[in-house]
C-alpha positions in Angstrom: -21.9 -31.6 -35.7 -24.3 -29.7 -33.7 -26.9 -27.1 -34.8 -26.5 -26.5 -38.8 -26.0 -23.2 -40.1 -26.5 -22.6 -43.7 -24.1 -20.0 -44.6 -25.9 -19.4 -48.1 -29.2 -19.2 -47.0 -28.8 -17.3 -44.0 -27.0 -14.6 -46.5 -30.1 -14.4 -48.1 -32.3 -13.3 -45.2 -29.5 -10.6 -44.3 -28.8 -9.2 -47.4 -30.5 -8.2 -51.0 -27.0 -8.2 -52.8 -27.7 -12.0 -53.1 -30.1 -12.4 -55.9 -30.3 -15.9 -56.8 -30.8 -16.8 -61.1 -34.0 -17.5 -62.2 -34.9 -20.9 -63.9 -34.8 -18.7 -67.2 -31.1 -17.7 -66.5 -30.4 -21.0 -65.7 -31.1 -22.9 -68.5 -28.4 -20.8 -70.4 -24.9 -22.1 -69.8 -21.7 -20.4 -68.0 -18.9 -20.8 -70.6 -15.6 -21.6 -69.3 -12.4 -21.4 -71.0 -9.8 -23.2 -69.0 -6.3 -22.8 -70.0 -3.3 -24.9 -68.5 -0.8 -24.2 -70.9 1.3 -22.6 -68.0 0.9 -26.0 -65.9 4.1 -26.3 -65.9 4.8 -23.2 -64.4 2.2 -23.8 -61.8 -0.2 -21.4 -63.1 -3.6 -22.0 -64.8 -5.9 -19.2 -65.9 -9.8 -19.0 -66.3 -12.0 -17.3 -68.8 -16.4 -17.2 -67.8 -18.8 -15.5 -69.4 -21.7 -15.2 -67.2 -25.4 -14.6 -68.5 -26.5 -12.2 -65.8 -29.4 -9.4 -65.9 -28.6 -5.3 -64.7 -28.4 -5.2 -61.0 -26.7 -6.6 -57.9 -24.9 -10.2 -58.2 -23.3 -12.2 -55.8 -21.0 -14.8 -57.2 -19.6 -17.7 -55.3 -16.3 -19.5 -54.8 -17.0 -23.0 -54.3 -15.8 -23.7 -50.6 -17.5 -27.1 -49.5 -15.6 -29.8 -52.3 -17.6 -32.7 -52.5 -15.4 -35.7 -51.2 -13.0 -33.3 -49.2 -15.6 -33.4 -46.0 -14.0 -30.0 -45.2 -14.5 -26.2 -46.1 -11.2 -26.0 -47.6 -11.8 -24.8 -51.5 -8.4 -23.8 -52.1 -9.6 -19.7 -52.2 -6.3 -18.3 -51.4 -5.0 -19.1 -54.3 -7.4 -17.8 -56.6 -5.8 -14.6 -57.8 -6.0 -12.1 -60.9 -9.4 -11.6 -60.6 -11.7 -8.8 -62.8 -15.5 -8.0 -63.7 -16.2 -6.7 -67.2 -19.3 -5.9 -68.7 -19.8 -4.4 -72.3 -15.6 -3.9 -72.5 -15.8 -2.1 -69.1 -14.1 -2.6 -66.1 -16.7 -3.7 -63.0 -16.2 -3.0 -59.5 -16.3 -6.1 -57.2 -16.2 -6.0 -53.5 -15.6 -9.3 -51.1 -18.1 -10.4 -48.4 -16.9 -9.5 -45.0 -17.5 -12.4 -43.2 -18.0 -15.2 -45.8 -14.9 -14.5 -48.2 -15.9 -16.9 -50.5 -18.4 -14.6 -51.7 -17.8 -11.5 -54.5 -20.6 -8.6 -55.2 -21.1 -6.8 -58.1 -23.5 -4.2 -60.0 -24.1 -5.1 -63.2 -24.8 -2.4 -65.6 -28.1 -1.5 -67.1 -27.5 -2.9 -70.7 -25.4 -5.8 -69.7 -26.3 -9.2 -70.4 -23.0 -11.1 -70.1 -20.1 -11.0 -67.3 -17.0 -11.7 -67.8 -14.6 -13.0 -65.1 -11.1 -13.8 -65.3 -8.8 -15.3 -63.1 -5.7 -17.0 -62.3 -5.0 -20.3 -59.7 -1.3 -20.5 -58.5 -0.9 -23.9 -57.5 1.1 -24.7 -54.4 4.2 -26.4 -54.8 3.9 -28.2 -51.6 0.9 -29.3 -49.2 0.1 -26.7 -46.9 -3.2 -24.3 -46.3 -3.7 -23.9 -49.9 -4.7 -27.5 -50.8 -2.2 -30.4 -52.7 -0.1 -29.4 -55.8 -1.7 -30.1 -58.5 1.1 -29.8 -61.2 4.5 -30.6 -62.5 6.8 -30.3 -65.0 5.0 -33.1 -67.1 1.7 -33.5 -65.2 -1.6 -31.6 -64.4 -4.3 -32.3 -62.9 -7.6 -29.8 -63.3 -10.4 -29.9 -60.4 -12.8 -27.8 -62.2 -13.8 -25.9 -58.6 -10.1 -24.4 -58.8 -11.4 -21.8 -61.6 -14.8 -20.9 -61.3 -17.4 -18.8 -59.8 -21.4 -19.2 -59.4 -24.4 -17.4 -58.9 -25.0 -17.4 -54.9 -27.9 -19.3 -53.3 -28.3 -21.3 -56.8 -28.1 -25.1 -57.1 -25.5 -26.8 -58.3 -27.7 -29.3 -60.4 -29.4 -25.9 -62.2 -26.5 -24.2 -63.4 -25.2 -24.9 -66.1 -21.7 -24.7 -67.7 -20.0 -24.9 -71.6 -16.7 -25.9 -70.6 -13.4 -25.7 -72.5 -9.8 -26.6 -72.4 -6.2 -26.1 -73.4 -3.4 -27.5 -72.4 0.6 -27.6 -73.2 1.7 -28.4 -76.9 2.0 -32.2 -77.1 0.1 -33.2 -74.0 -2.8 -35.2 -73.8 -5.5 -35.3 -71.7 -8.6 -37.4 -70.5 -11.8 -36.6 -68.3 -15.1 -38.5 -67.8 -16.4 -35.6 -69.9 -14.6 -36.2 -73.3 -16.5 -39.4 -73.3 -19.9 -37.4 -73.9 -18.3 -36.7 -77.3 -16.5 -32.8 -77.1 -18.7 -30.7 -79.2 -15.1 -29.7 -80.5 -11.5 -31.2 -80.2 -8.6 -30.6 -81.5 -4.7 -32.1 -80.4 -4.6 -30.3 -77.0 -7.9 -28.1 -76.6 -11.3 -29.5 -76.8 -15.1 -27.7 -76.3 -17.3 -29.9 -74.2 -21.3 -30.2 -74.2 -23.1 -27.8 -71.8 -22.9 -29.9 -68.5 -24.4 -29.3 -65.0 -22.0 -27.7 -62.4 -22.7 -30.7 -60.5 -21.4 -32.7 -63.4 -18.6 -30.4 -64.4 -17.0 -30.5 -60.5 -17.9 -34.6 -60.6 -15.5 -34.4 -63.7 -11.7 -33.7 -63.1 -9.0 -33.6 -66.3 -5.8 -35.2 -66.0 -2.9 -33.8 -68.7 0.4 -34.6 -69.3 3.5 -35.3 -72.1 3.5 -38.8 -71.1 0.4 -40.1 -71.4 -1.1 -43.7 -72.1 -4.7 -44.9 -71.9 -5.4 -48.9 -71.0 -9.2 -50.3 -72.0 -10.0 -52.1 -68.8 -13.4 -53.7 -70.1 -13.0 -54.5 -74.0 -15.9 -55.3 -76.1 -17.9 -54.2 -72.8 -20.4 -51.7 -71.8 -20.3 -49.4 -70.3 -16.5 -48.3 -70.7 -14.0 -48.3 -68.5 -10.2 -46.9 -69.4 -7.5 -46.1 -67.2 -5.6 -43.1 -68.1 -2.4 -42.1 -66.8 0.1 -39.5 -67.0 3.6 -39.5 -65.6 6.6 -37.7 -65.4 8.4 -40.2 -67.5 7.3 -42.6 -70.7 8.2 -45.9 -68.7 6.3 -44.6 -65.5 2.7 -44.7 -67.9 3.9 -48.4 -68.3 1.3 -51.3 -67.1 2.1 -54.8 -67.1 -0.1 -57.7 -68.4 -0.5 -59.3 -65.1 -1.6 -55.7 -64.0 -3.9 -54.7 -66.9 -5.0 -58.3 -66.0 -5.4 -57.1 -61.8 -7.3 -53.9 -63.3 -9.8 -55.6 -65.8 -10.4 -57.9 -63.0 -11.3 -55.6 -60.3 -13.9 -53.8 -63.2 -15.4 -57.3 -63.0 -15.1 -57.7 -59.1 -17.3 -54.6 -58.9 -19.9 -56.0 -61.4 -20.4 -59.5 -59.6 -20.2 -57.4 -56.0 -23.0 -55.2 -56.9 -25.1 -56.1 -60.1 -25.5 -52.7 -61.5 -23.2 -49.7 -62.4 -24.5 -46.1 -61.7 -22.3 -44.5 -64.5 -22.4 -44.8 -68.3 -18.2 -45.3 -68.1 -15.8 -44.7 -66.0 -12.4 -43.2 -65.9 -9.2 -44.0 -63.5 -7.4 -41.0 -64.1 -4.1 -41.6 -62.8 -1.1 -38.9 -62.4 2.5 -40.7 -61.6 5.1 -38.0 -60.2 7.0 -37.3 -57.1 5.8 -33.9 -57.1 2.5 -35.0 -56.2 1.1 -36.0 -52.6 -0.1 -39.3 -53.0 -3.8 -38.8 -52.8 -7.4 -40.1 -54.0 -10.8 -38.4 -54.5 -13.5 -40.1 -55.7 -15.7 -38.9 -58.9 -19.0 -40.3 -59.9 -17.7 -41.6 -63.3 -14.0 -41.2 -62.6 -11.5 -40.5 -59.9 -8.7 -38.4 -59.2 -5.4 -40.8 -58.2 -2.3 -39.5 -57.5 0.9 -41.6 -56.7 4.3 -41.7 -56.9 6.1 -41.9 -60.5 7.3 -45.3 -59.6 4.5 -46.7 -58.9 3.8 -49.3 -61.4 7.2 -50.3 -61.5 8.4 -50.7 -57.9 6.8 -53.9 -56.3 7.2 -52.1 -52.9 5.2 -49.1 -54.0 2.5 -51.4 -55.4 1.9 -53.1 -52.4 1.5 -49.9 -50.4 -0.6 -48.5 -52.6 -2.5 -51.1 -54.6 -5.5 -50.5 -52.4 -6.3 -47.1 -53.9 -7.6 -47.6 -57.1 -10.4 -50.2 -55.6 -10.8 -47.4 -52.8 -12.0 -44.7 -55.3 -13.7 -46.9 -57.6 -15.9 -48.4 -54.8 -16.6 -45.3 -54.0 -18.9 -44.6 -57.5 -21.3 -46.8 -55.5 -20.8 -45.8 -51.8 -20.6 -42.2 -51.6 -21.5 -40.8 -55.3 -24.5 -43.0 -55.9 -25.3 -43.8 -52.2 -24.6 -40.5 -50.2 -24.8 -39.8 -46.4 -27.6 -37.0 -46.3 -25.3 -34.7 -44.6 -23.0 -34.6 -47.3 -25.7 -34.5 -49.7 -26.0 -30.8 -50.2 -27.3 -28.7 -53.2 -24.5 -26.8 -53.8 -20.7 -26.3 -52.6 -21.6 -23.2 -50.1 -23.8 -25.4 -47.5 -22.2 -27.2 -44.7 -21.7 -30.8 -44.7 -22.1 -33.1 -42.2 -19.4 -35.9 -41.5 -21.1 -38.3 -38.5 -21.9 -40.6 -41.5 -18.1 -41.0 -42.7 -17.8 -44.2 -40.8 -20.2 -45.6 -43.4 -19.1 -43.5 -46.6 -15.0 -43.9 -45.7 -15.3 -46.5 -43.7 -17.5 -49.2 -45.7 -15.3 -48.1 -49.0 -11.9 -48.5 -46.7 -12.8 -52.1 -46.1 -14.2 -53.1 -49.5 -10.7 -51.1 -51.5 -8.7 -53.9 -49.2 -10.9 -56.8 -50.2 -11.5 -55.6 -53.7 -7.7 -55.5 -53.6 -7.6 -59.2 -53.1 -10.1 -60.2 -55.1 -9.1 -58.9 -57.9 -5.4 -60.2 -57.4 -3.1 -56.9 -56.6 -3.1 -58.0 -53.1 -2.5 -62.2 -52.1 -4.1 -63.6 -49.2 -0.8 -62.9 -46.8 -0.7 -59.5 -48.2 -3.8 -58.1 -47.1 -3.6 -60.3 -43.3 -0.4 -58.0 -43.2 -2.5 -54.4 -44.2 -5.3 -55.9 -41.5 -2.5 -56.6 -39.0 -1.2 -53.0 -39.4 -4.1 -51.8 -39.3 -5.6 -53.6 -36.3 -2.3 -52.9 -34.5 -2.3 -49.0 -34.8 -6.2 -49.0 -33.9 -5.5 -51.1 -30.8 -1.8 -50.3 -29.8 -0.8 -46.8 -31.0 -3.8 -44.7 -30.5 -4.4 -44.1 -26.8 -6.4 -40.7 -28.2 -9.2 -43.5 -28.7 -9.5 -43.4 -24.7 -11.0 -39.6 -24.9 -12.7 -39.3 -28.4 -14.9 -41.7 -30.0 -15.3 -42.9 -33.4 -18.1 -40.9 -33.9 -16.4 -37.8 -32.7 -13.1 -38.4 -34.8 -16.4 -38.5 -38.3 -18.0 -35.5 -37.1 -14.7 -34.0 -36.6 -13.6 -34.4 -40.0 -13.4 -30.9 -41.5 -10.7 -30.1 -38.8 -8.8 -33.3 -38.5 -8.1 -33.5 -42.4 -5.5 -30.7 -42.2 -4.2 -31.5 -39.2 -0.7 -32.1 -38.5 1.1 -35.8 -38.0 2.2 -34.1 -34.5 0.1 -35.2 -31.8 -2.0 -37.4 -33.8 -1.5 -40.8 -31.9 -3.5 -38.8 -28.7 -5.5 -36.2 -30.7 -6.2 -39.2 -33.4 -6.3 -38.4 -37.1 -9.0 -39.0 -39.4 -8.5 -42.6 -38.7 -12.5 -43.4 -38.8 -11.5 -45.0 -42.4 -8.9 -47.8 -40.5 -11.2 -48.6 -37.2 -14.2 -48.7 -39.4 -12.9 -51.2 -41.8 -12.4 -53.2 -38.6 -16.0 -52.9 -37.5 -17.4 -53.5 -41.0 -14.9 -56.7 -41.3 -16.4 -58.0 -37.8 -20.2 -56.9 -39.5 -19.3 -59.1 -42.6 -18.6 -62.4 -40.1 -21.8 -62.0 -38.0 -24.2 -61.9 -40.9 -22.0 -65.0 -42.3 -22.3 -66.9 -39.1 -26.5 -65.7 -37.9 -27.0 -66.8 -42.0 -24.8 -70.0 -41.7 -22.7 -68.8 -44.2 -25.8 -67.9 -46.9 -25.6 -64.2 -46.4 -22.3 -61.5 -46.1 -21.8 -57.9 -46.4 -21.7 -58.4 -50.4 -25.6 -59.0 -49.8 -25.7 -55.5 -48.1 -23.7 -53.8 -50.6 -26.3 -55.1 -53.5 -29.3 -54.4 -51.5 -27.7 -51.3 -50.2 -26.4 -49.9 -53.1 -27.4 -52.3 -56.3 -30.7 -50.9 -57.9 -30.9 -47.9 -60.7 -28.8 -49.6 -63.6 -27.1 -46.9 -65.2 -28.6 -43.8 -62.8 -26.4 -41.2 -62.6 -28.0 -39.4 -59.4 -27.3 -38.8 -55.6 -29.6 -41.2 -53.1 -29.6 -39.9 -49.9 -29.3 -42.1 -46.6 -29.5 -42.1 -42.9 -28.3 -44.3 -39.8 -31.9 -45.9 -39.9 -31.5 -46.8 -43.5 -28.2 -48.7 -42.6 -29.7 -50.1 -39.7 -33.2 -51.1 -41.6 -30.8 -52.8 -44.5 -28.7 -54.4 -42.7 -31.5 -56.1 -40.4 -33.0 -56.9 -43.9 -30.2 -59.2 -44.7 -30.2 -60.7 -41.5 -32.5 -59.6 -38.2 -29.7 -58.6 -35.4 -29.5 -55.7 -33.0 -27.9 -53.9 -35.6 -28.7 -50.7 -34.3 -26.8 -51.2 -31.0 -23.6 -52.7 -32.7 -23.2 -49.9 -34.6 -23.9 -47.2 -31.6 -21.5 -49.2 -29.1 -18.6 -49.1 -31.3 -19.3 -45.7 -32.5 -19.1 -44.5 -29.1 -16.4 -47.1 -27.6 -13.2 -46.0 -26.0 -11.7 -49.2 -25.8 -9.4 -50.3 -24.2 -7.9 -51.9 -27.2 -9.1 -51.8 -30.8 -12.2 -53.1 -32.2 -10.8 -56.2 -32.9 -13.7 -58.7 -32.9 -13.6 -59.4 -36.4 -10.1 -60.4 -36.8 -11.2 -62.8 -34.6 -14.1 -64.4 -35.8 -12.2 -64.4 -39.0 -10.1 -67.1 -38.2 -7.1 -65.0 -36.9 -5.4 -63.3 -33.7 -3.0 -60.0 -33.8 0.5 -60.9 -32.7 3.5 -59.5 -32.5 7.0 -60.8 -33.2 10.5 -58.9 -34.5 9.9 -59.5 -38.5 9.2 -56.3 -39.8 5.4 -56.6 -41.3 5.2 -56.6 -45.4 2.9 -54.1 -45.6 4.9 -51.8 -43.0 8.2 -52.2 -44.8 6.3 -51.3 -48.3 4.7 -48.2 -46.6 8.4 -47.2 -45.1 10.1 -47.8 -48.3 7.8 -45.8 -49.9 7.1 -43.1 -47.7 11.1 -43.2 -46.6 9.7 -43.9 -43.2 10.9 -45.8 -39.9 7.5 -46.7 -38.1 8.4 -47.9 -34.4 5.1 -47.1 -33.0 5.0 -51.0 -31.0 8.2 -50.9 -29.5 9.9 -47.5 -28.3 6.6 -45.5 -29.6 7.5 -43.2 -32.7 7.9 -42.7 -36.0 10.7 -41.0 -37.6 11.2 -39.8 -41.3 14.6 -41.0 -42.6 14.3 -39.9 -46.2 13.6 -36.4 -48.0 13.2 -32.9 -47.1 12.4 -33.7 -43.5 14.8 -36.4 -43.2 15.3 -37.2 -39.3 12.3 -35.4 -37.9 10.4 -37.5 -35.1 6.7 -37.6 -36.5 4.7 -38.5 -33.5 5.5 -40.1 -30.4 2.8 -42.5 -29.1 1.5 -40.7 -25.7 2.4 -43.5 -22.7 5.4 -45.2 -24.9 8.8 -45.4 -23.6 10.2 -42.9 -26.0 7.1 -40.5 -24.6 8.0 -41.5 -21.0 11.8 -41.0 -21.8 11.3 -37.1 -22.8 11.0 -37.6 -26.7 8.6 -35.3 -28.6 7.4 -34.9 -32.1 9.4 -31.9 -33.8 12.6 -32.9 -32.4 15.5 -34.1 -35.2 17.4 -37.8 -34.9 21.0 -37.5 -34.6 22.7 -40.4 -33.2 21.7 -43.7 -31.3 24.4 -45.1 -29.0 26.9 -42.4 -29.5 26.8 -43.5 -33.5 25.4 -41.2 -36.4 22.0 -42.6 -36.4 20.4 -44.6 -39.4 17.2 -47.1 -39.7 19.3 -49.8 -39.6 21.4 -48.6 -37.0 18.2 -47.9 -34.8 17.1 -51.5 -35.4 20.2 -52.9 -34.0 20.1 -50.5 -30.8 16.6 -52.3 -30.4 17.5 -56.1 -30.8 20.9 -55.2 -28.7 18.9 -53.8 -25.7 16.6 -56.7 -25.8 18.3 -58.5 -23.3 20.7 -55.9 -21.8 19.7 -53.7 -18.7 20.9 -50.4 -20.5 19.0 -47.9 -22.1 18.7 -46.8 -25.4 20.8 -43.4 -25.9 19.5 -41.3 -28.7 20.9 -38.3 -29.3 18.1 -35.5 -30.5 17.8 -32.0 -32.0 15.7 -29.9 -30.0 15.3 -26.3 -31.9 19.4 -26.0 -32.3 19.8 -27.9 -28.6 21.1 -31.3 -28.4 20.3 -33.5 -25.6 20.8 -37.5 -25.2 17.2 -39.3 -23.9 17.9 -42.3 -22.3 14.7 -44.7 -23.4 14.5 -47.6 -20.9 12.8 -50.2 -23.3 14.2 -54.0 -23.3 11.4 -55.6 -25.5 13.0 -55.7 -28.5 11.5 -55.3 -32.2 7.9 -55.4 -32.2 5.8 -55.7 -35.8 2.0 -57.1 -35.8 1.1 -60.0 -37.7 -2.3 -62.2 -37.9 -1.8 -65.6 -36.9 -4.4 -68.1 -37.4 -6.9 -69.0 -34.3 -7.6 -72.4 -35.5 -11.1 -71.6 -36.1 -12.3 -71.7 -39.9 -10.5 -69.1 -42.4 -13.3 -67.4 -42.6 -11.4 -64.2 -44.1 -9.9 -66.5 -47.2 -13.8 -67.1 -48.2 -14.3 -63.3 -47.8 -11.7 -62.4 -49.9 -11.8 -65.4 -52.6 -12.5 -64.3 -56.3 -16.1 -63.7 -57.2 -16.2 -62.9 -60.6 -15.5 -65.4 -63.9 -12.1 -64.9 -65.4 -11.7 -62.0 -67.3 -11.4 -63.0 -71.4 -8.4 -61.5 -73.1 
């Protein structure tokens, strides 16, 4: 990231308007009333009572949200803001440089500032942040609805939150596991918590709601809370419940300790909320299509979501890169170690999906094949942009459009780092003759202080030192070479040393098939060199074109729309037929595309047939099978 500019502290030296609250003031909680009764209209309301003293006061809206790695606090949809003291309106003004700061003058004789505000939830993804409510489901990240004193540490600011949801709805949050101070059918008041704890404990609510016990009779408690757009969508089969209970057991076997007092999976199932996951210490905010638990293809595509976010409770929340362990939500974060934070988590999200039984061995291999191929054969942007730069640039890459991603590079440190950690795992096993593995690293790195809910920062040197304590090796060089590699080709060392090699044939990769059916896309990145949307509001749209591919050489670009293939109205099936027909012929594939109201036929000179990635045995030891095998005892029903 380069030189770190800390806006909050820089502002302290430039203006007297920011007056950090004293420790005495910090001990008195801010009363917060969150009203979600208008969630079906995509409006949240809030009322805050902030203890104050007379004089200048600056309040701030959270900017850097943990887990999002970017200054994307969705302030654009904060509206209806009013300040009042002693029943009278108080004028406020926004800072003209840092738009997340609001200044006012607290009149004499006032001890409480009342703040009321509304938040307008977007219907679609965009610069305002993701949608968080549908007609039947609502997710409340508390940071949407609060202000707090500038310059204060989030650990020092106390909040006494309460919530009201629509009549008949149920809700869950990690806060409720602390026994709400008061509770009714559709409202609750919670015991005071720090601002850190509040922002780290989102709330899930819905008209159709169901809770499952994932560790019956055990401590700490684990629950899956589902809110969905229909009652049937909340139904979990006994097999799926068994996999989730095994997930809890497998993480216990992996780490040996748990850094939480309880854990709540919050799962919103709605076609009106884009699939996503955000990690928290004692819960996770997970969003997926309504049919996730009912459709095998959707399950196949998304079943590493819950393991990924759960693993983050250890890697990301308990152990956190020093550059991301900031004292409040205004200080900029540094993402240079996201290849550990997200990359190691991406690796174990997949491995835990297999160990828990969600993925069979062949499903894990198809997932890894698709991941490896995307970095090896469809990411020419690696030739100019290395992995470390992608991690450092995460705060701008998360909001980047799909178009141009193969050349620009998306925030793909998830996948590239997964391959690097796979290789590290195989080296640990090889050098120790099977006595040590990456599991040992995880246990030593994040497996101490059982039950402690705290943040333990780490540096690159800490990662290297811990790896060397497991098995001596030149880990510093190993990681630095891969962080700064430009190829050619992707980091496939772990695939090869785990007993497999990447191949291509004309059988559709099963993980790609599941993802395509879930997303409504057609991915031809490894043949023609583009992906196209087949369903939904953006149907027919070319999403991205791989630089240097046959499609790119023919002049096709993202944003164009598919109309016809070889003179016939296009469809996924006819497009694949055209690829097969051209395999042994000499005629190019003719694609009629629309480009901003103009039509043109593009001739794609490609004759390689359909081409999809898979893993084939290289006749070595199947280390991957050993990595993915169960570790925990059978779950007692």
